[in-house]
MMTF fields as JSON, N, C-alpha, C and O atoms, coordinates in Angstrom:
{
  "mmtfVersion": "1.0.0",
  "mmtfProducer": "UNKNOWN",
  "numBonds": 231,
  "numAtoms": 232,
  "numGroups": 58,
  "numChains": 1,
  "numModels": 1,
  "chainsPerModel": [1],
  "groupsPerChain": [58],
  "chainIdList": ["A"],
  "bondAtomList": [4, 2, 8, 6, 12, 10, 16, 14, 20, 18, 24, 22, 28, 26, 32, 30, 36, 34, 40, 38, 44, 42, 48, 46, 52, 50, 56, 54, 60, 58, 64, 62, 68, 66, 72, 70, 76, 74, 80, 78, 84, 82, 88, 86, 92, 90, 96, 94, 100, 98, 104, 102, 108, 106, 112, 110, 116, 114, 120, 118, 124, 122, 128, 126, 132, 130, 136, 134, 140, 138, 144, 142, 148, 146, 152, 150, 156, 154, 160, 158, 164, 162, 168, 166, 172, 170, 176, 174, 180, 178, 184, 182, 188, 186, 192, 190, 196, 194, 200, 198, 204, 202, 208, 206, 212, 210, 216, 214, 220, 218, 224, 222, 228, 226],
  "bondOrderList": [1, 1, 1, 1, 1, 1, 1, 1, 1, 1, 1, 1, 1, 1, 1, 1, 1, 1, 1, 1, 1, 1, 1, 1, 1, 1, 1, 1, 1, 1, 1, 1, 1, 1, 1, 1, 1, 1, 1, 1, 1, 1, 1, 1, 1, 1, 1, 1, 1, 1, 1, 1, 1, 1, 1, 1, 1],
  "groupList": [{"groupName": "UNK", "atomNameList": ["N", "CA", "C", "O"], "elementList": ["N", "C", "C", "O"], "formalChargeList": [0, 0, 0, 0], "bondAtomList": [1, 0, 2, 1, 3, 2], "bondOrderList": [1, 1, 2], "singleLetterCode": "X", "chemCompType": "L-PEPTIDE LINKING"}],
  "groupTypeList": [0, 0, 0, 0, 0, 0, 0, 0, 0, 0, 0, 0, 0, 0, 0, 0, 0, 0, 0, 0, 0, 0, 0, 0, 0, 0, 0, 0, 0, 0, 0, 0, 0, 0, 0, 0, 0, 0, 0, 0, 0, 0, 0, 0, 0, 0, 0, 0, 0, 0, 0, 0, 0, 0, 0, 0, 0, 0],
  "groupIdList": [1, 2, 3, 4, 5, 6, 7, 8, 9, 10, 11, 12, 13, 14, 15, 16, 17, 18, 19, 20, 21, 22, 23, 24, 25, 26, 27, 28, 29, 30, 31, 32, 33, 34, 35, 36, 37, 38, 39, 40, 41, 42, 43, 44, 45, 46, 47, 48, 49, 50, 51, 52, 53, 54, 55, 56, 57, 58],
  "secStructList": [7, 7, 7, 7, 7, 2, 2, 2, 2, 2, 2, 2, 2, 2, 2, 2, 2, 2, 6, 6, 6, 6, 2, 2, 2, 2, 2, 2, 1, 7, 2, 2, 2, 2, 2, 2, 2, 2, 2, 2, 2, 2, 2, 2, 2, 2, 2, 2, 2, 2, 2, 6, 2, 2, 2, 2, 6, 7],
  "xCoordList": [-6.155, -5.201, -4.289, -4.32, -3.066, -1.99, -1.33, -1.594, -0.178, 0.441, 1.76, 2.365, 1.866, 2.487, 4.137, 4.611, 4.714, 6.41, 6.88, 6.258, 8.084, 8.404, 8.457, 8.097, 9.056, 10.013, 8.332, 8.247, 7.158, 6.117, 5.237, 4.482, 5.228, 4.568, 5.656, 5.409, 6.805, 7.549, 7.263, 7.19, 7.09, 6.603, 5.076, 4.774, 4.528, 3.173, 3.36, 2.838, 4.061, 4.382, 4.737, 4.188, 5.709, 6.381, 5.682, 5.914, 4.798, 3.871, 2.83, 2.252, 2.463, 1.349, 1.415, 0.452, 2.901, 4.031, 3.683, 2.484, 4.138, 4.621, 2.829, 2.661, 1.923, 0.746, 0.363, -0.293, 0.781, -0.113, 0.422, -0.219, 2.615, 3.152, 3.288, 3.749, 2.463, 2.485, 0.662, 0.018, 0.194, -1.366, -1.432, -2.254, -0.652, 0.091, 0.361, 0.017, 1.12, 2.158, 0.855, 0.941, -0.072, -0.965, -1.709, -2.053, -1.922, -2.56, -2.648, -3.424, -1.222, -0.562, -0.039, 0.328, 0.015, 0.252, -1.318, -1.324, -2.297, -3.246, -4.229, -3.791, -5.591, -6.321, -6.329, -6.573, -6.034, -5.896, -5.037, -5.149, -3.756, -2.464, -3.431, -3.086, -4.768, -4.886, -5.83, -6.011, -6.322, -7.009, -6.059, -6.152, -5.025, -3.76, -3.099, -2.095, -3.33, -2.57, -3.341, -2.904, -4.848, -5.716, -5.686, -5.93, -5.173, -5.578, -4.523, -4.824, -3.187, -2.071, -1.795, -1.229, -2.196, -2.289, -3.479, -3.177, -4.306, -5.684, -4.882, -4.728, -4.347, -3.498, -2.369, -1.957, -1.936, -0.472, -0.967, -0.527, -2.467, -3.083, -3.479, -3.245, -3.918, -4.313, -3.509, -3.971, -2.271, -1.011, -0.498, -0.037, -0.853, 0.027, -0.729, -0.282, -2.454, -3.52, -3.16, -2.923, -3.133, -2.535, -1.357, -1.037, -0.532, 0.677, 0.808, 1.47, 0.342, -0.155, -1.239, -1.326, -1.951, -2.558, -1.676, -1.639, -1.102, -0.328, 0.699, 1.425, 1.015, 2.277, 1.323, 1.686, -0.322, -0.819, -1.077, -1.195, -1.206, -1.607, -0.384, -0.504, 0.585, 1.878, 2.068, 3.088],
  "yCoordList": [-8.932, -7.746, -8.454, -9.596, -7.452, -8.517, -8.635, -7.77, -9.531, -9.623, -8.363, -7.829, -8.196, -7.198, -7.572, -8.708, -6.572, -6.78, -6.936, -6.607, -7.484, -8.084, -7.173, -7.409, -5.954, -4.759, -4.2, -3.926, -4.116, -3.553, -4.523, -4.017, -5.89, -7.472, -7.473, -8.044, -6.779, -6.94, -5.619, -5.583, -4.553, -3.034, -3.509, -3.134, -4.316, -4.159, -5.378, -5.226, -6.299, -7.218, -6.277, -6.212, -5.659, -5.131, -3.952, -3.604, -3.565, -2.252, -3.256, -2.646, -4.539, -5.374, -5.413, -5.208, -5.77, -6.075, -4.978, -4.971, -3.919, -2.849, -2.29, -2.276, -1.957, -1.999, -2.719, -2.283, -4.387, -4.966, -4.744, -4.839, -4.195, -3.88, -3.045, -3.251, -1.547, -0.586, -0.62, 0.367, -1.664, -1.456, -1.984, -1.504, -3.072, -3.848, -3.042, -2.946, -2.508, -1.249, -0.044, 0.374, 0.367, 1.216, 0.989, 1.83, -0.438, -0.913, -1.01, -0.892, -1.314, -0.984, -0.07, 0.006, 0.861, 2.528, 3.311, 4.541, 2.76, 3.134, 3.922, 4.414, 3.735, 3.946, 5.196, 5.298, 6.27, 7.911, 8.065, 8.989, 6.413, 6.575, 6.222, 6.441, 5.602, 4.475, 5.518, 5.354, 6.348, 7.111, 7.882, 8.038, 8.346, 9.071, 7.694, 7.886, 6.964, 5.92, 5.393, 5.3, 4.886, 5.126, 5.492, 4.898, 7.23, 8.174, 7.985, 7.768, 8.019, 7.765, 6.307, 6.426, 5.231, 4.003, 4.105, 3.56, 4.576, 5.262, 5.623, 5.051, 6.689, 7.8, 6.848, 7.154, 5.85, 5.136, 4.526, 4.514, 3.619, 2.295, 3.373, 2.823, 4.494, 5.25, 5.68, 6.187, 5.474, 5.614, 4.78, 4.78, 3.914, 2.256, 1.89, 1.336, 1.907, 1.689, 2.389, 1.707, 4.294, 4.704, 4.5, 4.554, 4.195, 3.612, 2.37, 2.465, 1.39, 0.145, 0.184, -0.899, 1.114, 1.225, 2.006, 1.785, 2.898, 3.412, 2.804, 3.175, 1.727, 0.403, -0.388, -0.795, -0.755, -1.046, -0.98, -1.866, 0.108, 0.798, 1.168, 1.579, 0.935, 1.137, 0.108, 0.089],
  "zCoordList": [-16.734, -16.774, -16.388, -15.931, -16.657, -17.067, -16.251, -15.416, -15.807, -15.315, -15.278, -16.207, -13.832, -13.543, -13.526, -13.534, -13.507, -14.028, -12.781, -11.771, -12.803, -11.163, -9.928, -8.774, -10.526, -9.544, -8.806, -7.609, -9.734, -9.256, -8.476, -7.646, -8.632, -7.772, -6.457, -5.395, -6.718, -5.149, -4.592, -3.364, -5.216, -4.761, -3.609, -2.476, -4.42, -4.292, -2.835, -1.731, -3.177, -1.609, -0.333, 0.767, -0.8, 0.328, 1.347, 2.505, 0.407, 0.695, 1.474, 2.374, 1.378, 2.006, 2.992, 3.731, 3.497, 4.864, 5.011, 5.289, 4.971, 5.6, 6.629, 7.848, 5.634, 6.026, 6.878, 7.824, 6.704, 8.117, 9.406, 10.453, 9.209, 9.865, 11.09, 12.213, 10.206, 11.055, 11.238, 11.592, 10.986, 11.538, 12.641, 13.422, 13.063, 13.974, 15.129, 16.307, 14.296, 15.588, 16.094, 17.249, 15.388, 15.372, 16.631, 17.462, 16.63, 17.257, 19.079, 20.027, 18.714, 20.055, 20.644, 21.816, 19.586, 20.47, 20.336, 20.386, 20.209, 20.527, 18.975, 17.935, 19.452, 18.041, 17.37, 16.168, 18.215, 17.804, 16.392, 15.587, 16.259, 15.569, 14.174, 13.012, 14.634, 12.988, 12.295, 11.088, 12.781, 11.444, 10.419, 9.202, 11.434, 10.369, 9.755, 9.069, 9.839, 9.067, 8.113, 6.966, 8.506, 7.358, 6.347, 5.297, 6.659, 5.271, 4.409, 3.235, 4.753, 4.724, 3.663, 2.576, 4.086, 3.401, 1.961, 0.899, 2.063, 1.364, 0.33, -0.749, 0.775, -0.285, -0.972, -2.091, -0.395, -1.174, -2.061, -3.21, -1.465, -2.05, -3.566, -4.643, -3.611, -4.479, -5.564, -6.587, -5.336, -5.792, -6.795, -7.936, -5.636, -6.707, -7.314, -8.318, -7.189, -8.019, -9.443, -10.44, -9.449, -10.944, -11.47, -12.657, -10.274, -10.934, -11.771, -12.804, -11.504, -12.118, -13.421, -14.0, -13.882, -14.255, -15.661, -16.872, -14.838, -16.576, -16.806, -17.729, -16.036, -16.822, -17.617, -18.72, -17.005, -18.31, -19.323, -20.169, -19.383, -20.414, -21.51, -22.664, -20.898, -21.586, -22.559, -23.248]
}
């Protein structure tokens, strides 16, 4: 796998931080939030993965 461009690497890092933060908040808020949270984070990860694959192809 090629090195990611800096902006995508930064984006991935900030998404990771955001997911960690949201996960902690969701634990505090109660577990019914978590199913919604995981659904949206999985969609976000799939989107990022396809974005990264597009960049690697070009």
